[in-house]
C-alpha positions as CSV (number, residue, x, y, z in Angstrom):
1,M,0.0,0.0,0.0
2,K,2.9,2.3,0.7
3,M,4.2,1.9,-2.8
4,Q,0.8,2.8,-4.2
5,W,0.7,6.1,-2.2
6,S,4.2,6.9,-3.3
7,L,3.3,6.4,-7.0
8,I,0.2,8.5,-6.5
9,F,2.2,11.4,-4.8
10,G,4.8,11.1,-7.5
11,L,2.4,11.3,-10.3
12,L,0.6,14.4,-8.6
13,F,3.9,16.1,-8.1
14,A,4.8,15.5,-11.8
15,L,1.5,16.9,-12.9
16,L,1.8,20.1,-10.6
17,T,5.3,20.6,-11.9
18,A,4.3,20.2,-15.6
19,I,1.5,22.7,-15.0
20,F,3.8,25.1,-13.3
21,A,6.4,24.9,-16.1
22,V,3.8,25.3,-18.8
23,I,2.6,28.5,-17.2
24,N,6.2,30.0,-17.0
25,V,7.4,30.1,-20.6
26,D,9.2,33.4,-20.5
27,P,12.9,33.5,-21.3
28,V,15.3,34.0,-18.4
29,K,19.0,34.7,-18.2
30,V,21.0,31.9,-16.5
31,N,24.6,32.6,-15.3
32,F,26.8,29.5,-15.4
33,M,29.8,31.5,-14.0
34,F,31.7,31.2,-17.4
35,A,28.8,32.1,-19.7
36,E,25.3,33.5,-19.7
37,V,22.4,32.0,-21.7
38,N,18.8,32.9,-22.3
39,I,16.6,29.9,-22.1
40,P,12.9,29.4,-21.6
41,L,11.9,29.0,-17.9
42,I,9.9,25.9,-18.7
43,L,13.2,24.2,-19.7
44,L,14.9,25.3,-16.6
45,I,12.1,24.1,-14.3
46,L,11.9,20.7,-16.0
47,G,15.7,20.4,-16.2
48,C,16.0,21.1,-12.5
49,T,13.2,18.6,-11.6
50,L,14.9,15.9,-13.7
51,I,18.2,16.4,-12.1
52,G,16.6,16.3,-8.7
53,G,14.9,13.0,-9.5
54,I,18.1,11.6,-10.8
55,I,19.8,12.5,-7.6
56,V,17.1,11.1,-5.3
57,G,16.9,7.9,-7.5
58,S,20.7,7.5,-7.3
59,Y,20.7,7.9,-3.5
60,G,17.9,5.2,-3.3
61,I,19.7,2.8,-5.6
62,F,22.9,3.3,-3.4
63,R,21.0,2.7,-0.2
64,Q,19.3,-0.4,-1.6
65,Y,22.8,-1.8,-2.6
66,K,24.1,-1.2,0.9
67,L,21.3,-2.9,2.5
68,Q,21.6,-6.0,0.2
69,K,25.3,-6.1,1.0
70,T,24.4,-6.1,4.7
71,V,21.7,-8.8,4.4
72,K,24.2,-11.0,2.5
73,H,26.9,-10.4,5.2
74,L,24.5,-11.2,8.0
75,S,23.1,-14.2,6.2
76,A,26.6,-15.6,5.8
77,Q,27.3,-15.0,9.5
78,L,24.0,-16.8,10.4
79,A,24.9,-19.8,8.2
80,Q,28.3,-19.9,9.9
81,V,26.9,-19.9,13.4
82,Q,24.2,-22.5,12.5
83,A,27.0,-24.7,11.1
84,E,29.1,-24.4,14.1
85,T,26.3,-24.9,16.6
86,G,24.1,-27.2,14.7
87,Y,21.1,-25.1,15.5
88,A,18.2,-25.2,13.2
89,F,15.2,-23.0,13.3
90,P,11.9,-24.7,14.5
91,D,9.4,-25.2,11.7
92,P,6.4,-22.8,12.2
93,A,3.9,-25.2,10.6
94,A,4.9,-28.0,13.0
95,N,4.3,-25.6,16.0
96,K,0.9,-24.6,14.7
97,A,-0.1,-28.2,14.1
98,G,1.1,-29.2,17.6
99,S,-0.8,-26.4,19.3
100,E,-4.1,-27.4,17.5
101,E,-3.7,-31.0,18.8
102,D,-3.1,-29.6,22.3
103,A,-6.5,-27.8,22.1
104,G,-8.3,-31.0,21.9
105,G,-8.4,-31.1,18.1
106,L,-10.5,-27.9,17.9
107,K,-9.3,-25.4,15.4
108,P,-9.2,-21.8,16.6
109,S,-11.6,-19.5,14.7
């Protein structure tokens, strides 16, 4: 559900940005420290929005990569500890079946 809300808010932001950009079409002077250019404000708004999206997306990809690396490292540590100690996680399905038998064969509703 969180992903759907993120998509809805993203589309709403894109729509508002597009409307705002279309309203502002006058040329503006942009100083790049080494040169000055006159470009339509619509291109400036859309370009800055695109650059911001690329930066946020890159940060998200970087964070996801770091989390996957951490998960792999912790999974390897867990496998090593399990191999050294011989511990195995209990089967949740077996625990559920055992608790139903303990309740006199009645299934909880």
